[in-house]
CHARMM-style PDB file with segment names, atoms N, HN, CA, C and O in Angstrom:
ATOM      1  N   MET     1       0.550  -1.026  -0.137  1.00  0.00      PROA
ATOM      2  CA  MET     1       0.005  -0.137  -0.310  1.00  0.00      PROA
ATOM      3  C   MET     1       1.163   1.306  -0.228  1.00  0.00      PROA
ATOM      4  O   MET     1       2.102   1.482   0.548  1.00  0.00      PROA
ATOM      5  N   ASN     2       0.716   2.076  -1.205  1.00  0.00      PROA
ATOM      6  HN  ASN     2      -0.047   1.934  -1.835  1.00  0.00      PROA
ATOM      7  CA  ASN     2       1.364   3.052  -1.242  1.00  0.00      PROA
ATOM      8  C   ASN     2       0.623   4.483   0.109  1.00  0.00      PROA
ATOM      9  O   ASN     2      -0.447   4.468   0.719  1.00  0.00      PROA
ATOM     10  N   ALA     3       1.620   5.403   0.124  1.00  0.00      PROA
ATOM     11  HN  ALA     3       2.489   5.415  -0.371  1.00  0.00      PROA
ATOM     12  CA  ALA     3       1.444   6.548   0.658  1.00  0.00      PROA
ATOM     13  C   ALA     3       0.202   7.308   0.381  1.00  0.00      PROA
ATOM     14  O   ALA     3      -0.361   7.832   1.342  1.00  0.00      PROA
ATOM     15  N   LEU     4      -0.309   7.439  -0.832  1.00  0.00      PROA
ATOM     16  HN  LEU     4       0.149   7.013  -1.613  1.00  0.00      PROA
ATOM     17  CA  LEU     4      -1.235   8.026  -1.736  1.00  0.00      PROA
ATOM     18  C   LEU     4      -2.600   7.201  -1.541  1.00  0.00      PROA
ATOM     19  O   LEU     4      -3.598   7.906  -1.390  1.00  0.00      PROA
ATOM     20  N   SER     5      -2.760   6.016  -1.525  1.00  0.00      PROA
ATOM     21  HN  SER     5      -1.949   5.444  -1.648  1.00  0.00      PROA
ATOM     22  CA  SER     5      -3.806   5.175  -1.268  1.00  0.00      PROA
ATOM     23  C   SER     5      -4.027   5.054   0.188  1.00  0.00      PROA
ATOM     24  O   SER     5      -5.128   5.052   0.740  1.00  0.00      PROA
ATOM     25  N   ARG     6      -3.150   4.977   0.617  1.00  0.00      PROA
ATOM     26  HN  ARG     6      -2.256   4.979   0.168  1.00  0.00      PROA
ATOM     27  CA  ARG     6      -3.123   5.498   2.182  1.00  0.00      PROA
ATOM     28  C   ARG     6      -4.393   6.438   2.814  1.00  0.00      PROA
ATOM     29  O   ARG     6      -5.368   6.345   3.559  1.00  0.00      PROA
ATOM     30  N   LYS     7      -3.570   7.527   1.864  1.00  0.00      PROA
ATOM     31  HN  LYS     7      -2.777   7.602   1.259  1.00  0.00      PROA
ATOM     32  CA  LYS     7      -4.174   9.029   1.917  1.00  0.00      PROA
ATOM     33  C   LYS     7      -5.896   8.532   2.352  1.00  0.00      PROA
ATOM     34  O   LYS     7      -6.471   8.204   3.390  1.00  0.00      PROA
ATOM     35  N   THR     8      -6.304   8.717   0.788  1.00  0.00      PROA
ATOM     36  HN  THR     8      -5.836   8.984  -0.055  1.00  0.00      PROA
ATOM     37  CA  THR     8      -7.719   8.519   0.000  1.00  0.00      PROA
ATOM     38  C   THR     8      -8.010   7.716   1.463  1.00  0.00      PROA
ATOM     39  O   THR     8      -8.498   8.292   2.435  1.00  0.00      PROA
ATOM     40  N   THR     9      -7.681   6.485   1.453  1.00  0.00      PROA
ATOM     41  HN  THR     9      -7.286   6.017   0.663  1.00  0.00      PROA
ATOM     42  CA  THR     9      -8.803   5.804   2.041  1.00  0.00      PROA
ATOM     43  C   THR     9      -9.130   6.153   4.264  1.00  0.00      PROA
ATOM     44  O   THR     9      -9.834   5.634   5.131  1.00  0.00      PROA
ATOM     45  N   LEU    10      -8.245   7.143   4.210  1.00  0.00      PROA
ATOM     46  HN  LEU    10      -7.673   7.564   3.506  1.00  0.00      PROA
ATOM     47  CA  LEU    10      -7.531   7.296   5.340  1.00  0.00      PROA
ATOM     48  C   LEU    10      -9.227   8.758   5.600  1.00  0.00      PROA
ATOM     49  O   LEU    10     -10.044   8.942   6.502  1.00  0.00      PROA
ATOM     50  N   GLN    11      -8.959   9.425   4.215  1.00  0.00      PROA
ATOM     51  HN  GLN    11      -8.295   9.275   3.482  1.00  0.00      PROA
ATOM     52  CA  GLN    11     -10.244  10.760   4.208  1.00  0.00      PROA
ATOM     53  C   GLN    11     -12.118   9.857   3.713  1.00  0.00      PROA
ATOM     54  O   GLN    11     -13.222  10.403   3.730  1.00  0.00      PROA
ATOM     55  N   LYS    12     -11.806   8.534   3.374  1.00  0.00      PROA
ATOM     56  HN  LYS    12     -10.910   8.091   3.360  1.00  0.00      PROA
ATOM     57  CA  LYS    12     -13.435   8.085   2.934  1.00  0.00      PROA
ATOM     58  C   LYS    12     -12.867   7.821   4.234  1.00  0.00      PROA
ATOM     59  O   LYS    12     -12.331   8.827   4.699  1.00  0.00      PROA
ATOM     60  N   SER    13     -12.804   6.763   5.005  1.00  0.00      PROA
ATOM     61  HN  SER    13     -13.240   5.945   4.628  1.00  0.00      PROA
ATOM     62  CA  SER    13     -13.305   6.706   6.492  1.00  0.00      PROA
ATOM     63  C   SER    13     -13.767   7.881   7.483  1.00  0.00      PROA
ATOM     64  O   SER    13     -14.635   7.866   8.355  1.00  0.00      PROA
ATOM     65  N   LYS    14     -12.943   8.855   7.085  1.00  0.00      PROA
ATOM     66  HN  LYS    14     -12.237   8.867   6.376  1.00  0.00      PROA
ATOM     67  CA  LYS    14     -13.437  10.307   8.009  1.00  0.00      PROA
ATOM     68  C   LYS    14     -14.892  10.247   7.620  1.00  0.00      PROA
ATOM     69  O   LYS    14     -15.865  10.171   8.370  1.00  0.00      PROA
ATOM     70  N   LYS    15     -14.841  10.312   5.871  1.00  0.00      PROA
ATOM     71  HN  LYS    15     -14.050  10.374   5.262  1.00  0.00      PROA
ATOM     72  CA  LYS    15     -16.332  11.286   5.396  1.00  0.00      PROA
ATOM     73  C   LYS    15     -17.065   9.946   6.064  1.00  0.00      PROA
ATOM     74  O   LYS    15     -18.244  10.276   6.182  1.00  0.00      PROA
ATOM     75  N   LEU    16     -16.912   8.670   6.523  1.00  0.00      PROA
ATOM     76  HN  LEU    16     -15.954   8.402   6.426  1.00  0.00      PROA
ATOM     77  CA  LEU    16     -17.779   7.721   7.005  1.00  0.00      PROA
ATOM     78  C   LEU    16     -18.073   7.776   7.815  1.00  0.00      PROA
ATOM     79  O   LEU    16     -19.268   7.888   8.088  1.00  0.00      PROA
ATOM     80  N   LYS    17     -16.873   7.712   8.897  1.00  0.00      PROA
ATOM     81  HN  LYS    17     -15.902   7.621   8.675  1.00  0.00      PROA
ATOM     82  CA  LYS    17     -17.267   8.262  10.286  1.00  0.00      PROA
ATOM     83  C   LYS    17     -18.233   9.999  10.489  1.00  0.00      PROA
ATOM     84  O   LYS    17     -19.065  10.149  11.384  1.00  0.00      PROA
ATOM     85  N   LEU    18     -17.922  10.977   9.605  1.00  0.00      PROA
ATOM     86  HN  LEU    18     -17.246  10.855   8.878  1.00  0.00      PROA
ATOM     87  CA  LEU    18     -18.635  12.128   9.705  1.00  0.00      PROA
ATOM     88  C   LEU    18     -20.568  12.090   9.560  1.00  0.00      PROA
ATOM     89  O   LEU    18     -21.578  12.617  10.027  1.00  0.00      PROA
ATOM     90  N   LYS    19     -20.145  11.136   8.636  1.00  0.00      PROA
ATOM     91  HN  LYS    19     -19.325  10.708   8.256  1.00  0.00      PROA
ATOM     92  CA  LYS    19     -21.868  10.554   7.652  1.00  0.00      PROA
ATOM     93  C   LYS    19     -22.303   9.981   9.177  1.00  0.00      PROA
ATOM     94  O   LYS    19     -23.088  10.690   9.806  1.00  0.00      PROA
ATOM     95  N   LYS    20     -21.882   8.865   9.736  1.00  0.00      PROA
ATOM     96  HN  LYS    20     -21.244   8.288   9.226  1.00  0.00      PROA
ATOM     97  CA  LYS    20     -22.466   8.380  10.663  1.00  0.00      PROA
ATOM     98  C   LYS    20     -22.919   9.557  11.927  1.00  0.00      PROA
ATOM     99  O   LYS    20     -24.010   9.844  12.420  1.00  0.00      PROA
ATOM    100  N   TRP    21     -21.695   9.995  12.136  1.00  0.00      PROA
ATOM    101  HN  TRP    21     -20.809   9.761  11.735  1.00  0.00      PROA
ATOM    102  CA  TRP    21     -22.169  10.900  13.596  1.00  0.00      PROA
ATOM    103  C   TRP    21     -23.114  11.692  13.569  1.00  0.00      PROA
ATOM    104  O   TRP    21     -23.864  11.933  14.516  1.00  0.00      PROA
ATOM    105  N   LYS    22     -23.196  12.530  11.636  1.00  0.00      PROA
ATOM    106  HN  LYS    22     -22.587  12.334  10.867  1.00  0.00      PROA
ATOM    107  CA  LYS    22     -24.184  13.334  11.269  1.00  0.00      PROA
ATOM    108  C   LYS    22     -25.894  12.803  11.445  1.00  0.00      PROA
ATOM    109  O   LYS    22     -26.996  13.351  11.488  1.00  0.00      PROA
ATOM    110  N   SER    23     -25.499  11.795  11.493  1.00  0.00      PROA
ATOM    111  HN  SER    23     -24.604  11.350  11.458  1.00  0.00      PROA
ATOM    112  CA  SER    23     -27.326  10.861  10.638  1.00  0.00      PROA
ATOM    113  C   SER    23     -27.250  10.647  13.034  1.00  0.00      PROA
ATOM    114  O   SER    23     -28.164  11.068  13.743  1.00  0.00      PROA
ATOM    115  N   ARG    24     -26.312  10.133  13.447  1.00  0.00      PROA
ATOM    116  HN  ARG    24     -25.570   9.791  12.870  1.00  0.00      PROA
ATOM    117  CA  ARG    24     -26.608   9.818  15.275  1.00  0.00      PROA
ATOM    118  C   ARG    24     -27.486  10.943  15.767  1.00  0.00      PROA
ATOM    119  O   ARG    24     -28.452  10.912  16.528  1.00  0.00      PROA
ATOM    120  N   SER    25     -26.697  12.295  14.916  1.00  0.00      PROA
ATOM    121  HN  SER    25     -25.911  12.320  14.297  1.00  0.00      PROA
ATOM    122  CA  SER    25     -27.253  13.441  16.119  1.00  0.00      PROA
ATOM    123  C   SER    25     -28.358  13.742  15.634  1.00  0.00      PROA
ATOM    124  O   SER    25     -29.342  14.181  16.230  1.00  0.00      PROA
ATOM    125  N   LEU    26     -28.170  13.404  13.992  1.00  0.00      PROA
ATOM    126  HN  LEU    26     -27.371  13.048  13.508  1.00  0.00      PROA
ATOM    127  CA  LEU    26     -30.143  14.200  13.688  1.00  0.00      PROA
ATOM    128  C   LEU    26     -30.983  12.790  14.337  1.00  0.00      PROA
ATOM    129  O   LEU    26     -32.104  13.081  14.751  1.00  0.00      PROA
ATOM    130  N   GLN    27     -30.597  11.295  14.485  1.00  0.00      PROA
ATOM    131  HN  GLN    27     -29.686  11.058  14.148  1.00  0.00      PROA
ATOM    132  CA  GLN    27     -31.842  11.067  15.124  1.00  0.00      PROA
ATOM    133  C   GLN    27     -31.902  11.275  16.475  1.00  0.00      PROA
ATOM    134  O   GLN    27     -32.928  10.869  17.021  1.00  0.00      PROA
ATOM    135  N   GLN    28     -30.694  12.043  17.467  1.00  0.00      PROA
ATOM    136  HN  GLN    28     -29.861  12.373  17.023  1.00  0.00      PROA
ATOM    137  CA  GLN    28     -30.458  12.318  18.658  1.00  0.00      PROA
ATOM    138  C   GLN    28     -31.695  13.720  19.336  1.00  0.00      PROA
ATOM    139  O   GLN    28     -32.091  13.888  20.490  1.00  0.00      PROA
ATOM    140  N   THR    29     -32.074  14.664  17.825  1.00  0.00      PROA
ATOM    141  HN  THR    29     -31.752  14.528  16.888  1.00  0.00      PROA
ATOM    142  CA  THR    29     -32.493  15.599  18.207  1.00  0.00      PROA
ATOM    143  C   THR    29     -34.194  15.389  17.505  1.00  0.00      PROA
ATOM    144  O   THR    29     -35.180  16.039  17.853  1.00  0.00      PROA
ATOM    145  N   GLU    30     -34.159  14.421  16.569  1.00  0.00      PROA
ATOM    146  HN  GLU    30     -33.359  13.893  16.287  1.00  0.00      PROA
ATOM    147  CA  GLU    30     -35.001  13.941  16.154  1.00  0.00      PROA
ATOM    148  C   GLU    30     -36.432  13.262  17.491  1.00  0.00      PROA
ATOM    149  O   GLU    30     -37.659  13.360  17.515  1.00  0.00      PROA
ATOM    150  N   LYS    31     -35.291  12.537  18.513  1.00  0.00      PROA
ATOM    151  HN  LYS    31     -34.294  12.458  18.494  1.00  0.00      PROA
ATOM    152  CA  LYS    31     -35.318  11.726  19.523  1.00  0.00      PROA
ATOM    153  C   LYS    31     -36.462  13.032  20.473  1.00  0.00      PROA
ATOM    154  O   LYS    31     -37.594  12.906  20.939  1.00  0.00      PROA
ATOM    155  N   THR    32     -35.583  14.117  20.441  1.00  0.00      PROA
ATOM    156  HN  THR    32     -34.663  14.219  20.063  1.00  0.00      PROA
ATOM    157  CA  THR    32     -36.069  14.856  21.989  1.00  0.00      PROA
ATOM    158  C   THR    32     -36.843  16.127  21.211  1.00  0.00      PROA
ATOM    159  O   THR    32     -37.344  16.984  21.939  1.00  0.00      PROA
ATOM    160  N   ARG    33     -36.946  16.265  19.886  1.00  0.00      PROA
ATOM    161  HN  ARG    33     -36.539  15.569  19.295  1.00  0.00      PROA
ATOM    162  CA  ARG    33     -38.144  16.755  19.624  1.00  0.00      PROA
ATOM    163  C   ARG    33     -38.952  15.852  19.598  1.00  0.00      PROA
ATOM    164  O   ARG    33     -39.791  16.377  20.330  1.00  0.00      PROA
ATOM    165  N   THR    34     -39.325  15.018  19.369  1.00  0.00      PROA
ATOM    166  HN  THR    34     -38.643  14.592  18.774  1.00  0.00      PROA
ATOM    167  CA  THR    34     -40.717  14.223  19.807  1.00  0.00      PROA
ATOM    168  C   THR    34     -40.720  14.092  21.102  1.00  0.00      PROA
ATOM    169  O   THR    34     -41.789  14.462  21.587  1.00  0.00      PROA
ATOM    170  N   ARG    35     -39.902  13.690  21.916  1.00  0.00      PROA
ATOM    171  HN  ARG    35     -39.034  13.389  21.522  1.00  0.00      PROA
ATOM    172  CA  ARG    35     -39.987  13.549  23.292  1.00  0.00      PROA
ATOM    173  C   ARG    35     -40.966  15.315  23.916  1.00  0.00      PROA
ATOM    174  O   ARG    35     -41.934  15.252  24.674  1.00  0.00      PROA
ATOM    175  N   LYS    36     -40.382  16.728  23.351  1.00  0.00      PROA
ATOM    176  HN  LYS    36     -39.596  16.779  22.736  1.00  0.00      PROA
ATOM    177  CA  LYS    36     -40.954  17.460  23.922  1.00  0.00      PROA
ATOM    178  C   LYS    36     -42.636  17.330  23.363  1.00  0.00      PROA
ATOM    179  OT1 LYS    36     -43.506  18.053  23.849  1.00  0.00      PROA
TER     180      LYS     36
END
């Protein structure tokens, strides 16, 4: 594995993590909204 491919995979995983975190936070806000 060369440095470039490793860099791109790191960026991809970062984006995926961000997506997951965003969806999770959205779900949390939805839950709090319905609770009110």
